[in-house]
C-alpha positions in Angstrom: -78.2 29.3 196.7 -80.4 28.6 193.6 -82.4 25.6 195.4 -83.0 28.2 198.3 -84.9 30.6 196.1 -87.7 28.6 195.4 -88.5 28.0 199.2 -87.8 31.7 199.8 -90.5 32.7 197.2 -92.7 30.1 198.5 -92.6 31.5 201.7 -93.3 35.0 200.9 -96.2 34.0 198.6 -97.5 32.2 201.7 -97.2 35.3 204.1 -98.4 37.8 201.3 -101.4 35.2 201.0 -102.2 35.5 204.8 -102.0 39.4 204.7 -104.4 39.3 201.7 -106.8 36.9 203.9 -106.6 39.5 206.7 -107.7 42.4 204.2 -110.4 40.1 202.6 -112.0 39.5 206.4 -111.8 43.1 207.4 -113.0 44.5 203.9 -116.1 41.9 203.9 -117.2 42.9 207.4 -116.9 46.6 206.6 -119.2 46.0 203.3 -121.5 44.0 205.2 -121.9 47.1 207.8 -122.3 49.6 205.0 -125.1 50.7 203.0 -124.7 50.4 199.4 -125.6 54.1 199.0 -122.8 55.0 201.1 -120.6 57.4 199.5 -117.5 55.1 199.9 -119.4 51.6 199.1 -118.2 51.5 195.8 -114.5 52.1 196.7 -114.6 49.2 199.3 -116.1 47.0 196.6 -113.0 48.0 194.4 -110.9 47.0 197.5 -112.4 43.8 197.8 -111.9 43.0 194.2 -108.2 44.1 194.2 -107.5 41.6 196.9 -109.2 38.8 195.3 -107.4 39.4 192.2 -104.3 39.7 193.8 -105.1 36.0 195.7 -105.8 34.7 192.3 -102.5 36.0 191.0 -100.5 34.2 193.6 -102.3 31.0 192.9 -103.8 30.8 196.3 -107.5 29.7 196.6 -109.8 32.4 197.7 -111.2 31.2 201.5 -113.8 34.0 201.6 
């Protein structure tokens, strides 16, 4: 059972990383299509920054 844990954790991190890449892809598209003076622009940038931080925390290189 103990030898199973690193594999399961690795798979979970892999899937989390995949989902973060989806979030980053969409948020980059939205930011590119949003004027910097839009009322939600800063929030969009914060979402991107949080996703990038999460990618760094799980140790997966950012592909954006």
